[in-house]
ZADO-1210 file (C-alpha; in nm, 4 decimals, padded with zeros to 6 digits):
<atoms>
<atom x="01.7798" y="-00.1518" z="00.2249" code="MET" pos="1"/>
<atom x="01.4959" y="00.0025" z="00.0296" code="ILE" pos="2"/>
<atom x="01.2091" y="00.1506" z="00.1621" code="ARG" pos="3"/>
<atom x="00.8769" y="00.0595" z="-00.0541" code="ILE" pos="4"/>
<atom x="00.7742" y="00.4882" z="-00.0746" code="ARG" pos="5"/>
<atom x="01.1252" y="00.5091" z="-00.2272" code="GLU" pos="6"/>
<atom x="01.0174" y="00.2899" z="-00.5503" code="ILE" pos="7"/>
<atom x="00.9264" y="00.5799" z="-00.8076" code="SER" pos="8"/>
<atom x="00.7557" y="00.3376" z="-01.0611" code="ASP" pos="9"/>
<atom x="00.4203" y="00.3143" z="-00.9681" code="PRO" pos="10"/>
<atom x="00.3570" y="-00.0192" z="-01.1444" code="ASP" pos="11"/>
<atom x="00.6392" y="-00.1819" z="-00.9873" code="LEU" pos="12"/>
<atom x="00.5482" y="-00.0297" z="-00.6333" code="LYS" pos="13"/>
<atom x="00.2161" y="-00.1971" z="-00.6495" code="ALA" pos="14"/>
<atom x="00.3732" y="-00.5566" z="-00.7888" code="ARG" pos="15"/>
<atom x="00.6075" y="-00.5259" z="-00.4905" code="VAL" pos="16"/>
<atom x="00.3560" y="-00.4379" z="-00.2562" code="ILE" pos="17"/>
<atom x="00.0932" y="-00.7406" z="-00.3542" code="ALA" pos="18"/>
<atom x="00.3834" y="-00.9799" z="-00.3742" code="LYS" pos="19"/>
<atom x="00.5115" y="-00.9040" z="-00.0179" code="LEU" pos="20"/>
<atom x="00.1415" y="-00.9178" z="00.1077" code="ALA" pos="21"/>
<atom x="00.1186" y="-01.2428" z="-00.0524" code="GLU" pos="22"/>
<atom x="00.4431" y="-01.3434" z="00.1401" code="TRP" pos="23"/>
<atom x="00.3326" y="-01.2163" z="00.5007" code="ARG" pos="24"/>
<atom x="-00.0278" y="-01.3428" z="00.4082" code="GLY" pos="25"/>
<atom x="-00.1812" y="-00.9949" z="00.4786" code="LEU" pos="26"/>
<atom x="-00.3934" y="-00.7802" z="00.2794" code="PRO" pos="27"/>
<atom x="-00.2061" y="-00.5272" z="00.0345" code="GLU" pos="28"/>
<atom x="-00.3614" y="-00.2329" z="00.2328" code="SER" pos="29"/>
<atom x="-00.1741" y="-00.3555" z="00.5439" code="GLN" pos="30"/>
<atom x="00.1817" y="-00.3202" z="00.3876" code="VAL" pos="31"/>
<atom x="00.2875" y="00.0280" z="00.5162" code="PRO" pos="32"/>
<atom x="00.4903" y="00.2510" z="00.2782" code="GLU" pos="33"/>
<atom x="00.7801" y="00.2602" z="00.5508" code="TRP" pos="34"/>
<atom x="00.8318" y="-00.0988" z="00.5241" code="PHE" pos="35"/>
<atom x="01.2094" y="-00.1893" z="00.4462" code="GLU" pos="36"/>
<atom x="01.3588" y="-00.4625" z="00.2871" code="LEU" pos="37"/>
<atom x="01.7145" y="-00.5663" z="00.2588" code="ASP" pos="38"/>
<atom x="01.9312" y="-00.6161" z="-00.0721" code="ASP" pos="39"/>
<atom x="01.8835" y="-00.9757" z="-00.0702" code="ALA" pos="40"/>
<atom x="01.5085" y="-00.9628" z="00.0250" code="ASP" pos="41"/>
<atom x="01.4163" y="-00.7159" z="-00.2321" code="PHE" pos="42"/>
<atom x="01.6278" y="-00.9325" z="-00.5160" code="THR" pos="43"/>
<atom x="01.4205" y="-01.2429" z="-00.4253" code="ASP" pos="44"/>
<atom x="01.0887" y="-01.0368" z="-00.4489" code="LEU" pos="45"/>
<atom x="01.2084" y="-00.9130" z="-00.7901" code="LEU" pos="46"/>
<atom x="01.2953" y="-01.2385" z="-00.9051" code="MET" pos="47"/>
<atom x="00.9479" y="-01.3802" z="-00.8025" code="GLU" pos="48"/>
<atom x="00.7457" y="-01.0864" z="-00.9734" code="ILE" pos="49"/>
<atom x="00.9574" y="-01.2002" z="-01.2919" code="ARG" pos="50"/>
<atom x="00.8611" y="-01.5482" z="-01.2434" code="ALA" pos="51"/>
<atom x="00.4960" y="-01.4768" z="-01.2136" code="ASP" pos="52"/>
<atom x="00.5029" y="-01.2738" z="-01.5079" code="GLU" pos="53"/>
<atom x="00.7197" y="-01.5505" z="-01.7095" code="GLU" pos="54"/>
<atom x="00.4738" y="-01.8168" z="-01.5816" code="GLY" pos="55"/>
<atom x="00.7729" y="-02.0160" z="-01.4393" code="ARG" pos="56"/>
<atom x="00.7362" y="-02.2653" z="-01.1503" code="GLY" pos="57"/>
<atom x="00.8267" y="-02.2962" z="-00.7904" code="ASP" pos="58"/>
<atom x="01.1122" y="-02.5386" z="-00.8869" code="ASP" pos="59"/>
<atom x="01.2816" y="-02.2805" z="-01.1028" code="TYR" pos="60"/>
<atom x="01.5956" y="-02.1224" z="-00.9322" code="ASP" pos="61"/>
<atom x="01.8165" y="-01.8848" z="-01.1571" code="PRO" pos="62"/>
<atom x="02.0967" y="-01.9279" z="-00.9491" code="ARG" pos="63"/>
<atom x="02.1307" y="-02.2935" z="-00.9711" code="MET" pos="64"/>
</atoms>
């Protein structure tokens, strides 16, 4: 498990909050710092952030 407040890189923290807010349909200000993600969810979130940065579509899955 990882809590958002445990992410030390401010840029990564902001991108994680933005993606999590997008997934949950919330404004970024509504995502609390104490929010926890399990390892699998955090990995999926990081893969989504990377895909967004690289401009990949939704049909790309590196596990396949």
